[in-house]
TORSEVO-979357 format. One record per residue (C-alpha): x, y, z. Coordinates in nm, 2 decimals. Layout:
BEGIN
       px       py       pz
        X        Y        Z
...
This chain:
BEGIN
       px       py       pz
    -0.26     2.16    -2.08
    -0.03     2.43    -2.07
     0.09     2.48    -1.70
     0.31     2.18    -1.61
     0.13     2.18    -1.22
    -0.20     2.09    -1.40
    -0.06     1.87    -1.61
     0.12     1.70    -1.37
    -0.17     1.66    -1.12
    -0.39     1.51    -1.39
    -0.14     1.22    -1.44
    -0.04     1.16    -1.11
    -0.44     1.14    -1.02
    -0.47     0.89    -1.30
    -0.19     0.71    -1.15
    -0.28     0.73    -0.83
    -0.61     0.55    -0.98
    -0.40     0.29    -1.14
    -0.22     0.21    -0.83
    -0.55     0.16    -0.60
    -0.64    -0.07    -0.86
    -0.34    -0.29    -0.92
    -0.28    -0.32    -0.50
    -0.66    -0.45    -0.46
    -0.56    -0.68    -0.74
    -0.27    -0.80    -0.62
    -0.43    -0.84    -0.24
    -0.68    -1.00    -0.40
    -0.45    -1.24    -0.55
    -0.29    -1.28    -0.19
    -0.59    -1.36    -0.02
    -0.71    -1.61    -0.23
    -0.39    -1.78    -0.24
    -0.42    -1.75     0.17
    -0.78    -1.83     0.18
    -0.70    -2.18    -0.03
    -0.42    -2.23     0.17
    -0.64    -2.29     0.47
    -0.90    -2.50     0.28
    -1.14    -2.21     0.28
    -1.33    -2.06    -0.02
    -1.21    -1.75    -0.11
    -1.59    -1.58    -0.23
    -1.66    -1.66     0.11
    -1.41    -1.41     0.26
    -1.47    -1.08     0.37
    -1.12    -0.91     0.25
    -1.11    -1.10    -0.06
    -1.51    -0.96    -0.18
    -1.35    -0.58    -0.02
    -1.06    -0.60    -0.24
    -1.31    -0.75    -0.53
    -1.53    -0.42    -0.50
    -1.27    -0.22    -0.58
    -1.13    -0.34    -0.86
    -1.48    -0.46    -1.01
    -1.53    -0.18    -1.23
    -1.18    -0.24    -1.41
    -1.25    -0.62    -1.46
    -1.60    -0.55    -1.61
    -1.43    -0.29    -1.84
    -1.18    -0.60    -1.95
    -1.46    -0.83    -1.97
    -1.62    -0.63    -2.18
    -1.32    -0.54    -2.41
    -1.21    -0.91    -2.44
    -1.37    -1.15    -2.65
    -1.56    -1.44    -2.52
    -1.31    -1.66    -2.58
    -1.10    -1.54    -2.25
    -1.22    -1.76    -1.97
    -1.33    -1.51    -1.67
    -1.09    -1.67    -1.43
    -0.83    -1.50    -1.63
    -1.00    -1.15    -1.68
    -0.83    -1.05    -1.35
    -0.51    -1.15    -1.52
    -0.59    -0.96    -1.78
    -0.69    -0.66    -1.62
    -0.37    -0.69    -1.40
    -0.16    -0.69    -1.70
    -0.38    -0.38    -1.87
    -0.31    -0.16    -1.54
     0.05    -0.28    -1.49
     0.11    -0.12    -1.89
    -0.10     0.17    -1.82
     0.09     0.26    -1.50
     0.45     0.22    -1.65
     0.28     0.42    -1.96
     0.15     0.70    -1.75
     0.52     0.69    -1.54
     0.68     0.77    -1.84
     0.45     1.03    -1.97
     0.52     1.21    -1.61
     0.86     1.20    -1.66
     0.83     1.30    -2.06
     0.61     1.60    -1.90
     0.91     1.72    -1.70
     1.18     1.67    -1.94
     0.97     1.88    -2.16
     0.92     2.15    -1.95
     1.32     2.16    -1.86
     1.30     2.00    -1.50
     1.46     1.73    -1.37
     1.26     1.44    -1.24
     1.41     1.53    -0.89
     1.28     1.89    -0.91
     0.93     1.76    -1.11
     0.83     1.56    -0.81
     0.83     1.91    -0.60
     0.64     2.08    -0.84
     0.27     2.09    -0.69
């Protein structure tokens, strides 16, 4: 991709997808804690199931990639960690693309 606008668009799109999945997993954890504190089963909570549906493609992919030694209850944590590392990597890639194009980060955020 030679055009900085196209490169930034694709990188920002990937970053957005990662952010949605990260927020879904974080929200799922918060709802789980709140449901457990109120004595409910988290799996019966509508908000928990909705957030689980959003994060499901990512957790299934991590389940396929991890060995069976990793317990199912640890897969969401591994997913969150991998998504966070991916988010940081994409953020640095955006900064690298901006600097490579001769733009400052502030100027780069205005490129559409």
